[in-house]
VEXNUZA-981780 format. One record per residue (C-alpha): residue in three letters; chain; x, z, y. Coordinates in steps of 0.2 Angstrom, whole numbers. Each point is the difference from the previous one (the first is absolute). Example, Ala and Ser with C-alpha at 12.3 -4.5 7.8 and 13.67 -1.06 7.14 Angstrom:
REC   rest   kette       u       w       v
REC    ala       A      62      39     -22
REC    ser       A       6      -3      17
END
This chain:
REC   rest   kette       u       w       v
REC    unk       A     202     -66     144
REC    unk       A      -8      17       3
REC    unk       A     -17      -9       5
REC    unk       A       0     -11     -16
REC    unk       A       5      15     -10
REC    unk       A     -15      10       7
REC    unk       A     -12     -14      -4
REC    unk       A       7      -1     -18
REC    unk       A      -2      19      -2
REC    unk       A     -18      -1       7
REC    unk       A      -4     -14     -12
REC    unk       A       7      10     -15
REC    unk       A     -10      16       5
REC    unk       A     -16     -11       2
REC    unk       A       3      -7     -18
REC    unk       A       3      17      -7
REC    unk       A     -15       8       8
REC    unk       A     -10     -15      -6
REC    unk       A       6       3     -18
REC    unk       A      -4      19       1
REC    unk       A     -18      -4       6
REC    unk       A      -2     -12     -14
REC    unk       A       5      13     -13
REC    unk       A      -9      15       8
REC    unk       A     -14      -8       9
REC    unk       A      -2      -1      19
REC    unk       A     -19       3       2
REC    unk       A      -4     -19       0
REC    unk       A       8      -5     -17
REC    unk       A       2      17      -8
REC    unk       A     -15      10      -8
REC    unk       A     -13     -12      -8
REC    unk       A      11     -16      -1
REC    unk       A      12       5     -14
REC    unk       A      -2       5     -18
REC    unk       A       4      18       2
REC    unk       A      -5      12     -15
REC    unk       A       3      15     -10
REC    unk       A      -1      -2     -18
REC    unk       A       0      13     -14
REC    unk       A       5      -6     -18
REC    unk       A     -12      13      -7
REC    unk       A     -16       5       7
REC    unk       A      -3      15     -12
REC    unk       A      14      12      -7
REC    unk       A       0      16     -10
REC    unk       A       2      15      11
REC    unk       A      14       7     -11
REC    unk       A      14      -2      14
REC    unk       A       8     -13     -10
REC    unk       A     -11     -15      -1
REC    unk       A       3     -10      16
REC    unk       A      -7     -14      11
REC    unk       A      13     -10       9
REC    unk       A      -5      -4      18
REC    unk       A       7     -16       8
REC    unk       A      -2      -7      17
REC    unk       A       0     -19       2
REC    unk       A       0     -11      16
REC    unk       A      -3     -18      -4
REC    unk       A       5       3     -18
REC    unk       A      17       8       5
REC    unk       A       3      18      -6
REC    unk       A       2      10      16
REC    unk       A      -3      17      -8
REC    unk       A      17       7       5
REC    unk       A      -4      -3      19
REC    unk       A     -18       5      -1
REC    unk       A      -9      17       2
REC    unk       A     -13       5     -13
REC    unk       A     -14      13       6
REC    unk       A     -14       9      -9
REC    unk       A     -18       0       6
REC    unk       A       5      15      12
REC    unk       A      13     -12       8
REC    unk       A      14      11      -6
REC    unk       A      15      -9      -5
REC    unk       A       3       0     -19
REC    unk       A      17       2      -8
REC    unk       A       2      -9     -16
REC    unk       A      15      -1     -12
REC    unk       A       3     -19      -4
REC    unk       A     -17      -3       6
REC    unk       A      -8       9     -14
REC    unk       A     -15      12       3
REC    unk       A      -4      13     -13
REC    unk       A     -14      13       0
REC    unk       A      -2      18      -7
REC    unk       A     -18       2       4
REC    unk       A     -15     -11      -4
REC    unk       A      -8     -10      15
REC    unk       A       0     -16      10
REC    unk       A      16      -3      11
REC    unk       A      -1     -12      14
REC    unk       A      14      -9       9
REC    unk       A       4     -13      13
REC    unk       A      16      -7       7
REC    unk       A       7      -5      17
REC    unk       A      15     -12       4
REC    unk       A       4      -3      18
REC    unk       A     -16      -4       8
REC    unk       A      -8      -5     -16
REC    unk       A     -12      13      -9
REC    unk       A     -12      -2     -15
REC    unk       A     -11      13       8
REC    unk       A     -14      -4      12
REC    unk       A      -6      16       8
REC    unk       A     -16      -8       6
REC    unk       A      -5      -4     -18
REC    unk       A       1      17      -8
REC    unk       A      12      -1     -15
REC    unk       A       1     -19       1
REC    unk       A      18      -5      -5
REC    unk       A       3      15     -11
REC    unk       A       4      -1     -18
REC    unk       A      -5      14     -12
REC    unk       A       9       7     -15
REC    unk       A     -11      11     -11
REC    unk       A       8      14     -10
REC    unk       A      -8       6     -16
REC    unk       A       4      13     -13
REC    unk       A      -2     -11     -15
REC    unk       A      12     -15      -5
REC    unk       A      -4     -18       5
REC    unk       A       0     -12     -14
REC    unk       A      11     -16       0
REC    unk       A      -8     -17       1
REC    unk       A      -5      -8     -17
REC    unk       A      14     -11      -7
REC    unk       A      -3     -18       3
REC    unk       A       5     -10     -16
REC    unk       A      -2     -17       8
REC    unk       A      10       2      16
REC    unk       A       0     -19       4
REC    unk       A     -19      -3      -3
REC    unk       A     -12       0      14
REC    unk       A     -15      -8      -8
REC    unk       A     -13      15       0
REC    unk       A     -18       2      -6
REC    unk       A     -11      -1      15
REC    unk       A     -15      10       3
REC    unk       A     -13       1      14
REC    unk       A      -3      17       8
REC    unk       A     -18       4       2
REC    unk       A      -5      14      12
REC    unk       A     -18       5      -2
REC    unk       A      -9      10      13
REC    unk       A     -14      10      -7
REC    unk       A      -9      17      -2
REC    unk       A     -13       9     -11
REC    unk       A     -12       0      15
REC    unk       A       1     -19       3
REC    unk       A     -16      -7      -7
REC    unk       A       6     -18       0
REC    unk       A      17       4      -8
REC    unk       A      -6      -3     -18
REC    unk       A       0     -19       4
REC    unk       A      19       1       3
REC    unk       A       2      12     -15
REC    unk       A      -8     -13     -11
REC    unk       A      10     -14       6
REC    unk       A      16       9      -2
REC    unk       A      -4       7     -17
REC    unk       A      -3     -18      -6
REC    unk       A      16      -6       8
REC    unk       A      11      13      -8
REC    unk       A      -8      -2     -17
REC    unk       A       0     -19       0
REC    unk       A      12      -6     -13
REC    unk       A       4     -16       9
REC    unk       A       9      10      14
REC    unk       A       9      14     -10
REC    unk       A      11      11      10
REC    unk       A       0     -11      15
REC    unk       A      -6      13      13
REC    unk       A       3      18       4
REC    unk       A     -15      10       7
REC    unk       A       0      15      12
REC    unk       A     -17       7       4
REC    unk       A       0       9      17
REC    unk       A     -15      12       1
REC    unk       A       0       2      18
REC    unk       A     -19      -2       3
REC    unk       A      -5      18       1
REC    unk       A       9      17      -2
REC    unk       A     -13       5     -13
REC    unk       A       8     -11     -12
REC    unk       A      10       9     -14
REC    unk       A      13     -14       2
REC    unk       A       0       0      19
REC    unk       A      15      -5      10
REC    unk       A       1       0      19
REC    unk       A       9     -16       2
REC    unk       A       0     -15       1
REC    unk       A     -18      -4       6
REC    unk       A      -9     -16       3
REC    unk       A     -16      -4      11
REC    unk       A     -11      -6     -14
REC    unk       A      -2       5     -18
REC    unk       A       2      -6     -13
REC    unk       A      15     -10       5
REC    unk       A      17      -5      -8
REC    unk       A      17      -6       6
REC    unk       A      10     -12     -11
REC    unk       A      19       3       2
REC    unk       A      -5      10      16
REC    unk       A      -3     -16       9
REC    unk       A     -15     -10      -5
REC    unk       A     -17       8       1
REC    unk       A     -13      -1     -14
REC    unk       A     -19       4       0
REC    unk       A     -11       2     -15
REC    unk       A     -12     -12       8
REC    unk       A      12     -14      -3
REC    unk       A      -2       1     -18
REC    unk       A      13       2     -14
REC    unk       A       6     -18       0
REC    unk       A      11       0      16
REC    unk       A       8      17      -6
REC    unk       A       4      -7     -18
REC    unk       A       7     -16       8
REC    unk       A      11      10      12
REC    unk       A       7      12     -13
REC    unk       A       4     -15     -12
REC    unk       A       9      -9      14
REC    unk       A      10      15       5
REC    unk       A       5       4     -18
REC    unk       A       5     -19      -3
REC    unk       A      11       0      16
REC    unk       A      18       5       0
REC    unk       A       3      19       4
REC    unk       A      11       3      15
REC    unk       A       6      16      -7
REC    unk       A      -1      11     -15
REC    unk       A      -2      19      -2
REC    unk       A       7      13     -12
REC    unk       A      -5      19       0
REC    unk       A       9      15      -8
REC    unk       A     -12      15       2
REC    unk       A       4      19      -3
REC    unk       A     -14      13      -1
REC    unk       A       6      18       2
REC    unk       A      -9      15      -6
REC    unk       A      -4       5      18
REC    unk       A     -10     -16       2
REC    unk       A      13      -9      10
REC    unk       A       1     -18      -4
REC    unk       A      16     -10       5
REC    unk       A       0     -18      -1
REC    unk       A      15     -11       1
REC    unk       A      -6     -18       4
REC    unk       A      11     -15       0
REC    unk       A      -5     -17       8
REC    unk       A       9     -16      -5
REC    unk       A      -2     -15      11
REC    unk       A      -4     -17      -6
REC    unk       A       0      -7      17
REC    unk       A      10       7      15
REC    unk       A     -11      10      12
REC    unk       A      -4      17       8
REC    unk       A      -8      11     -13
REC    unk       A     -10      16      -1
REC    unk       A      -6      10     -15
REC    unk       A     -15      12      -2
REC    unk       A      -6      12     -13
REC    unk       A     -18       4      -3
REC    unk       A      -5      14     -12
REC    unk       A     -16      -4     -10
REC    unk       A     -12      10     -11
REC    unk       A     -12      -6     -13
REC    unk       A     -16       8      -7
REC    unk       A      -6       9      16
REC    unk       A     -19       3      -2
REC    unk       A     -10      -1      16
REC    unk       A     -19      -5       0
REC    unk       A       0     -18       7
REC    unk       A     -14      -4      13
REC    unk       A      -8     -16      -5
REC    unk       A     -13      -8      11
REC    unk       A      -4     -14     -11
REC    unk       A       2       7     -17
REC    unk       A      12     -13      -6
REC    unk       A      11      13      -9
REC    unk       A      -2      14     -12
REC    unk       A       8      18      -2
REC    unk       A      16      -8      -5
REC    unk       A       2      -5      18
REC    unk       A       2      18       4
REC    unk       A      16       1      -9
REC    unk       A      13      -7      12
REC    unk       A      17      -7      -5
REC    unk       A      16      -4      10
REC    unk       A      -5      13      14
REC    unk       A      14       2      13
REC    unk       A       6      18       1
REC    unk       A      16      -2      10
REC    unk       A       7     -15      10
REC    unk       A      18       0       6
REC    unk       A       0     -18       7
REC    unk       A      -3       2      19
REC    unk       A      13      -5      13
REC    unk       A      -2      -5      18
REC    unk       A     -19       0      -2
REC    unk       A       0     -12     -15
REC    unk       A      -4       5     -18
REC    unk       A      12     -14      -7
REC    unk       A      14      12      -5
REC    unk       A      15       9       6
REC    unk       A      16     -10       5
REC    unk       A      12      -6     -13
REC    unk       A       9     -12      11
REC    unk       A       5     -18       0
REC    unk       A       5      -6     -17
REC    unk       A       7     -16      -5
REC    unk       A      -6      -9     -16
REC    unk       A       7      10     -15
REC    unk       A       3      15      10
REC    unk       A      -8      17      -4
REC    unk       A      -5      14      12
REC    unk       A      -6      18      -5
REC    unk       A     -12      12       7
REC    unk       A      -4      18      -6
REC    unk       A     -17       8       1
REC    unk       A      -5      18      -2
REC    unk       A     -18       5      -3
REC    unk       A      -8      17      -3
REC    unk       A     -13       0     -13
REC    unk       A     -15      11       1
REC    unk       A       0       8     -17
REC    unk       A      -8      17       4
REC    unk       A     -14       7      10
REC    unk       A     -17      -7       3
REC    unk       A      -3     -17      -9
REC    unk       A      19      -3      -5
REC    unk       A       5     -18      -4
REC    unk       A       2      -4     -19
REC    unk       A      17      -5      -4
REC    unk       A      -5     -10     -15
REC    unk       A     -11     -11      12
REC    unk       A      13      -3      13
REC    unk       A      10     -16       2
REC    unk       A       8     -10      14
REC    unk       A      -3     -16      10
REC    unk       A      17      -5       8
REC    unk       A       0     -15      12
REC    unk       A      13     -10       9
REC    unk       A      -3     -10      16
REC    unk       A      10     -12      10
REC    unk       A       0      -3      18
REC    unk       A      -9     -16       6
REC    unk       A      -5      -7      17
REC    unk       A     -16       9      -1
REC    unk       A       7      16      -6
REC    unk       A       4       7     -17
REC    unk       A      -9      -7     -15
REC    unk       A       0       8     -17
REC    unk       A      10     -12     -11
REC    unk       A      -1       9     -17
REC    unk       A      -7      15      -8
REC    unk       A       1      10     -16
REC    unk       A     -10      14      -9
REC    unk       A      11      12      -9
REC    unk       A      -1      17      -8
REC    unk       A       7      16       8
REC    unk       A      10       6     -15
REC    unk       A      10     -15      -6
REC    unk       A      12     -13       8
REC    unk       A      -7     -18       4
REC    unk       A      13     -13       1
REC    unk       A      -1     -16      10
REC    unk       A     -12     -12      -9
REC    unk       A       6     -17      -2
REC    unk       A      -9     -16      -4
END
């Protein structure tokens, strides 16, 4: 009887150890095989000591916060009340979590696996109210990223095509254009990234390449095709510009199809004058006044420009993201507020990566609701 009892006890212990390893990871099945993540319900809070972001730790969808440990970027344990983080000073606060042998932080990849909560002195606006909560049929626009520069002698060919496209009444409001002046830092609208190998060039929805040598017909065809297709998500934006030049955007993404979504904000400025080089003389002096020039991009994550993570959304669900931009309103060559506007994009994870699935062009000083068909 003692022999059989010992065998039974050993079997129970083996089962218990197996269950513990399953929950905490045993080196073979732990880190990297489970869905272990730290989530903040707000990525931007006001630094007033009251506005709070709740941090929650999940393992395979189960809330394990009470048994997990949350650390800051100095690997110091953080004590939170009811999981709520508050700040009394402006700044970016980084966190990671551990549970058993699981960790969201990979020390070999800098701050990979950390989440960031930004604290700012000004208030964060609420999302724009959605008057059609059950509607998921959105206006669909193509996102055109033009790579150009005042020193690029063949860029007037692309400028000409795009001017005609954006003015064509047969395709009204079917595309959003962002002009990235990355050719030369002598350009008054120069921005350091992103770059391409050949100028002029363009990306459609940050996926398909387009060269001016193809002529305008393929571009017209693709823009029309995108606008006619069902949008996988819609976008609303509630901006708030403060006197110190801080622009805070509350962006909401509403899914028409289930998927993993990202969202990005690009600040654009019109009417920037810079003498345009023109090798073949196809343009005139009006080509030296540049529109939709990218001033700031808050859209890069994991090396891609397709936006910051919103998360997995089911059809009809809405996710939110807050962006904070500091405008250059003083000093040498300040930006003109009256000429500023926004391009906001939403992308969806596909087999080949994230592809922009909708875009809007909106003002910096008034709300833009979801635009339904």
